[in-house]
C-alpha positions in Angstrom: 24.8 1.3 29.0 27.9 0.2 27.0 28.5 -2.3 24.2 31.9 -3.9 24.0 33.1 -4.6 20.5 36.5 -5.7 19.1 38.0 -2.2 18.8 35.4 0.1 20.4 33.6 0.4 23.7 30.4 2.0 22.6 28.5 4.4 24.8 24.8 3.6 24.3 23.4 6.3 26.5 23.0 8.1 23.1 21.1 5.9 20.6 23.3 4.7 17.7 22.5 4.5 14.0 23.7 1.3 12.2 23.9 1.9 8.5 23.1 -1.0 6.2 25.5 -2.0 3.4 24.0 -4.8 1.4 26.6 -6.3 -0.9 24.0 -8.4 -2.6 22.0 -8.6 -5.9 18.7 -9.6 -4.3 18.1 -7.8 -1.0 14.4 -6.6 -0.8 15.2 -2.9 -0.6 18.4 -2.1 -2.3 19.6 -5.3 -3.9 22.1 -4.7 -6.6 22.8 -1.1 -5.8 26.1 -1.9 -4.0 26.8 -5.4 -5.3 30.3 -4.4 -6.6 33.0 -4.1 -4.0 33.9 -0.5 -5.2 30.2 0.7 -5.0 29.9 -0.9 -1.5 33.0 0.8 -0.3 31.8 4.2 -1.5 28.5 3.6 0.2 30.3 2.9 3.5 32.1 6.2 3.2 28.8 8.0 2.4 27.0 6.5 5.3 29.8 7.6 7.7 29.5 11.1 6.3 25.8 11.0 6.9 26.3 10.2 10.6 26.3 6.4 10.8 27.7 5.2 14.1 28.1 1.6 12.9 28.4 0.0 9.5 26.6 -3.3 9.0 27.9 -5.2 6.0 26.0 -8.2 4.6 26.8 -10.5 1.7 23.6 -12.7 1.7 20.0 -11.5 1.5 17.8 -12.6 4.3 14.5 -11.4 2.8 11.6 -13.8 2.9 12.2 -16.6 0.3 15.9 -15.7 -0.2 18.2 -18.5 -1.3 21.4 -19.2 0.6 24.7 -18.5 -1.1 27.8 -20.6 -0.7 30.4 -19.6 1.9 33.0 -18.8 -0.8 30.6 -16.4 -2.6 29.7 -14.6 0.6 33.4 -14.2 1.5 34.2 -12.9 -2.0 31.5 -10.3 -1.6 32.2 -9.1 2.0 35.9 -9.4 2.6 37.0 -6.5 0.3 34.4 -4.3 1.8 35.2 -5.1 5.4 38.9 -4.6 4.7 38.1 -1.0 3.6 35.3 -0.4 6.2 37.6 -1.0 9.2 39.7 2.0 8.1 36.8 4.4 8.4 36.9 5.0 12.2 33.5 3.4 13.2 32.6 0.0 14.4 32.1 -2.5 11.6 29.4 -5.2 12.0 29.0 -8.1 9.6 25.5 -9.6 9.0 26.2 -13.3 8.7 25.2 -16.6 10.2 28.1 -18.7 8.7 30.9 -19.4 11.2 33.6 -19.5 8.5 32.6 -15.9 7.5 32.5 -14.8 11.1 36.0 -16.0 11.6 37.3 -14.4 8.4 35.8 -11.0 9.1 37.0 -11.0 12.7 40.5 -11.8 11.5 40.2 -8.6 9.4 39.3 -6.5 12.4 35.5 -6.5 12.2 33.9 -5.4 15.5 30.5 -7.1 15.6 28.8 -10.3 14.4 25.2 -9.6 13.6 23.5 -13.1 13.3 19.9 -13.7 12.4 20.3 -17.3 13.5 21.6 -16.3 17.0 24.7 -18.4 16.5 22.8 -21.7 16.0 24.2 -22.5 12.5 27.0 -24.9 11.9 29.0 -25.0 8.6 28.4 -28.8 8.6 26.9 -31.3 11.1 30.2 -31.6 13.0 31.8 -28.3 11.9 32.6 -25.0 13.4 29.9 -23.2 15.3 29.2 -19.5 15.6 29.2 -19.8 19.4 32.7 -21.2 19.2 34.0 -18.4 17.0 32.5 -15.7 19.2 33.5 -17.3 22.5 37.1 -17.7 21.3 37.4 -14.0 20.4 38.6 -11.7 23.1 36.1 -8.9 22.8 34.0 -8.9 19.6 30.4 -7.7 20.0 27.6 -10.0 19.0 23.9 -9.4 18.2 21.6 -12.3 18.8 18.3 -12.1 16.8 15.1 -14.1 17.1 13.9 -15.7 13.9 11.0 -18.1 13.5 11.8 -20.9 11.1 14.2 -19.8 8.3 14.3 -17.1 5.5 12.8 -19.6 3.0 9.7 -20.4 5.1 9.4 -17.8 7.8 6.6 -15.8 6.2 4.9 -18.8 4.6 4.2 -20.1 8.1 4.7 -17.3 10.6 4.5 -17.6 14.4 1.3 -18.2 16.2 0.2 -16.9 19.6 1.6 -14.1 21.8 4.9 -13.0 20.3 6.8 -11.4 23.2 6.9 -14.4 25.6 8.3 -16.6 22.8 10.9 -14.0 21.8 11.9 -13.4 25.4 12.3 -17.1 26.1 14.3 -17.7 23.0 16.7 -14.8 23.6 17.1 -15.5 27.3 18.0 -19.1 26.5 20.7 -18.2 23.9 22.1 -15.5 26.0 22.6 -17.9 28.9 24.2 -20.4 26.7 26.7 -17.8 25.4 27.4 -16.5 28.9 28.1 -20.1 29.9 30.9 -20.2 27.4 32.5 -17.2 29.1 31.2 -14.4 26.8 30.9 -11.2 28.9 27.4 -9.7 29.0 28.9 -6.4 27.9 29.5 -7.9 24.4 25.9 -9.0 23.8 23.1 -7.1 22.1 19.6 -8.5 21.4 17.3 -8.1 18.4 13.7 -9.2 18.5 13.7 -9.9 14.8 11.0 -7.7 13.3 9.8 -9.2 10.1 11.5 -12.6 10.6 8.6 -15.0 10.8 6.1 -12.7 12.5 2.7 -11.3 11.4 2.2 -7.6 11.0 0.3 -7.5 14.4 3.1 -9.4 16.1 5.8 -7.0 14.8 3.9 -4.0 16.2 3.4 -5.9 19.4 7.1 -6.2 19.7 7.4 -2.5 19.3 4.7 -1.7 21.9 6.1 -4.2 24.4 9.8 -3.5 23.8 10.3 -2.5 27.4 9.9 -6.2 28.3 13.0 -6.9 26.3 14.9 -3.9 27.7 14.3 -5.3 31.2 16.7 -8.2 30.4 19.5 -5.6 30.8 21.1 -6.0 27.4 21.4 -3.4 24.6 18.5 -3.7 22.1 18.8 -3.4 18.3 15.7 -2.5 16.3 15.5 -3.3 12.6 12.4 -1.7 11.1 13.9 -0.1 8.0 11.6 -0.4 5.0 10.0 -3.6 6.3 6.8 -4.9 4.7 4.9 -4.4 8.0 5.3 -0.6 7.5 4.1 -0.9 4.0 1.1 -2.9 5.2 -0.2 -0.2 7.6 0.1 2.3 4.7 -2.0 0.3 2.3 -5.6 -0.6 2.2 -5.2 -3.5 -0.2 -2.9 -6.4 0.7 -1.9 -6.8 -2.9 -0.4 -3.3 -2.9 2.1 -4.1 -0.1 4.7 -6.0 -2.1 4.8 -3.5 -4.9 5.0 -0.4 -2.7 8.1 1.5 -3.8 10.8 1.4 -1.1 11.1 5.2 -1.2 7.5 5.3 0.0 8.6 3.4 3.1 11.2 6.0 4.2 9.0 8.1 6.3 7.3 5.1 8.0 10.8 3.6 8.6 12.1 6.8 10.3 9.0 7.0 12.4 9.4 3.4 13.5 13.1 4.0 14.4 12.2 7.0 16.5 9.4 5.0 18.3 11.8 2.2 18.9 14.3 4.5 20.5 11.5 6.0 22.6 10.6 2.5 23.7 14.2 1.6 24.8 16.1 0.6 21.7 19.8 1.5 21.8 20.7 0.8 18.1 18.5 1.2 15.1 19.6 -0.5 11.9 18.6 1.6 8.9 19.0 2.2 5.2 18.3 5.9 5.4 21.0 7.1 7.7 20.9 10.9 7.2 17.2 11.2 7.7 17.2 8.9 10.8 20.1 10.9 12.4 18.1 14.1 11.9 15.0 12.6 13.4 16.8 11.3 16.4 18.3 14.8 17.0 14.8 16.2 17.2 13.8 13.4 19.7 17.0 14.1 21.8 16.2 17.8 22.0 12.7 17.1 23.2 14.0 14.5 25.8 16.6 17.0 27.0 14.0 19.6 27.6 11.8 17.1 29.4 14.6 16.1 31.7 15.5 19.7 32.4 11.9 20.5 33.4 11.7 17.4 35.6 14.9 18.4 37.4 13.5 21.9 37.9 10.3 20.5 39.4 12.3 18.3 41.8 14.2 21.2 43.3 
């Protein structure tokens, strides 16, 4: 499988690691660490050294309860970092739902639009849409994510019922709309939206049933890194989850990334690039040995 992006045709037969670069003061895991442009640029360089296949730059936190920032502020945060990141030799993704930001970063050479709103947002009631920006671009990649409600309310009132049928229906609908605008399927990646308006049980159901999403025939992105659902299964008291140090979530995050790849994910979006790359190498060695044994048995 391949993923067409602005500058790169990515071979996804090997799982790819997307390194997170939060240029924000309030992200749940690393808010404030790379809020200055200079620090974020150095972080991009470090993640590439650690083996990141893609950089994902975001200028607005999407944690539960996060407050939206104005377009001008988001642009001021991300544009200098994108301008530098596109020189580092890997695809650059920008995590944004605002069409004006999408247009600006694509003009700078960004490769992928990673949108938690699945291109549903408009800058104003009759303004530019994300679908129009992506459809007008010759080849940029786009990741469509499922989110229930919005970041301000998604965990106050999470989804009810069986999660996978709802996620499948949503993503199929938005893929077909985008395809109808002439966007080639090779440009589209899907994200079930772990943690975005789902219960802990629903998030793990998405992981267990991920093959149902893979059957749609599009690349899958899994974003489990340091999510509260991982903290929840590590704690016996609900009140301990929110205050669980993010470093204590590293091992569960890497475990979830490996399981996601085993279950068909092509891209894993992570904070801990070096450790995830190492873990996926172990998985790849085991899978190569399994394939070799299977081939020998078939002769």
